[in-house]
C-alpha positions, 0 to 999 in steps of 0.5 A: 196492234203492236204495243208501241203503236198502241202507246202512240195512240194512247198519247194522242188520245190523252193529249187534249186532256192536258188542259184539264189540270188547273196547275198546268193551265196557270203555268201555260198562261205564264209561258204564253205571256212571255211568248206574247211579250217577246212578239210584242217587242218584235212588233214595237221594234219594227214600228219604231224602225219602219213606221209599221210592223211587218210581224204582228204580235197577235198573229205570231202569238196565235200561230205559236199556240198552234205550232206549240201544240203540234210540237208538244204532241211530237215531243210527247210521243218521243218522250213516251216512246223513249220511256223518259220518266219524270219520277224524282227527276227534278224537272220542276227546276227547269222552268224557273231556271229558264225564266231566270236565264230569260232575264239575261237574254230571251234566247236563253229561254232554252232547256239545253242551258237550264237542264245542263246547269241544273244537272252539273250542279247536282253532279258537282254539289249534290243539289238540287236533286235531279235524275240527269239521264231523264232531264237530258233526255227531256231536253233532247226530245224538246230540241227534236221538236224545236228542230221540227218547228224551226223547219216549219216556221223558222223563217216566218218571223224575220225582221229586216235589219241593218247589221254591222258586218266584218271590217265595219261594213253595214249589210242587210240581214234578218233577225229570226225569232220564234218562241213557242209554249209547249204543253207535254205529256210525260211518264211518271213511275208509280207502284201498284199493289194489285196490277190486275185491277188496272184496265188498259195496261199496255205491255211493252217489250223487255228492252223498253224503256230506252232511258232506264227509270230509277228504282221506286221504293215501296211494295207493288208492281211498277207502272208508268202513268202519263202526266202533263207538264209545260215547257217553253222553246225559243229560237233566235238567229241571224240571216246575212249571207243566206235568206231566212228560209235557207238559214232556218233549214240549216239551223233545223238540220244542225239542231236535229243532229245535236238532239240525236247525240244528246238523246244517245248520251242520255240513254247511255247515262241511264246505264253508265254514270260516267255518261251523265257528265258527258250529257250534262256538259254536252247540252249547254256547250254543244248547243252554244257551239251550234249557235256560234258556229252558225253565226261564224259561218253566216258572217264569214260568208259573203253578205247577200243583201248589199248594194250592187253596181247596178240597181237598188236591191230590195231588203224586204217589203212591208205587208199591205203596201203598194209594193207588196200588192204589186208583187215586189219581193225580198231580193228583187233589184229595182233597175229602172224607175219611170224608165230611168236607171237607178243605182242608189236609194237616193236616186230612186226616192227622187223619182218616186216623189212625183205622185201617182202610179209608178212603173218599175223595171225589176230583176228577180235577183242580182244574178238574173238578166231578165227584167220585168215591168211592174206597175205599182198603183198608189194614192198620191205620194203614198210610200211604196213600202220598200225597204232597201239594202244599206247604202253608203253612210247608213248605220246599224239600226239595232242590235240583232239580239235584245238584252233581257230585262235584268241586263237592261236594268244593270245598264240603266244603273251603270249609266246613272252612276257613270 
């Protein structure tokens, strides 16, 4: 077995033991609480808008735990293969800074911002003391894991929204939000007086580690030891001109490119100090640029979920409702209700007032010419569960990105003093 494969096997075998550390358990529960709180906010928002939630907090929290373990294992393998050492790296500052940034906005629960701010503070002022290459490599590996998680599940927590578009137009779209607690295995460099007494050592090639570790004072032979830590990843996005699945794929691809470049700068920074500035600046600036460019592309493109000349387009369908059970899907266009053509939501609602089952003629999407007959079975005048795209006169119902607790507090204080 090659040394690198042996190293990966060692990480996989060690990963379940992460939760044997009480301190790790406490930190994990803190992060998990924040994740559950954010999903609860999504559920409450949907209940307020539509009377019932499309995305259940408990379900998404449980899924986030499972996906977080997958992403954590993936990131752990990347970190160990790159040889990122946390010895005197100062990564303990990242989670507190990320939590402070969370108070401003949930989307700032991201180590690209926290790591960049901490690294720039060290480069400018010498405090807090951090190992910039190690911190930036950690951020890069975490974002590679995030790119994987977005590709897998970025579309799965999509909240249908009425969103203000350019020129005051109100369009349909989706707020995508995902959060994951990430337990990790990282390397810690120590010196061992007598290396011959240590069993299970893996002897790696001379070019390893890719991210060169700092010198450790003291007598003995330097040896890497695996230790557990906890991180948090968050993803927030808008889908207006594309459906959530397409948007998630695009974001995943862009984030992957960002992460690979940052990892390259981090490796270079461990050899040439000038690249420490490049990596520290690139992390927050490029991450924000990725978000803003993606948002600009989304809003400069033609909105997809808008009223059409014929039929009523479905923005989304609530789970467990008669429409969902009958097979009505996001993006469908309802052309006839009870055999009568409809062009607006109001026309459709008038025809739905009659109790009992409903027969619809539906197109798969606005560009399809094929109609299919759908019979929706319901009790009395039970709502079908269809959320239509905005109609003339509709207003945006919610901001796409929620403010953090601190910003909300400032607004309340400002409102009272005004």
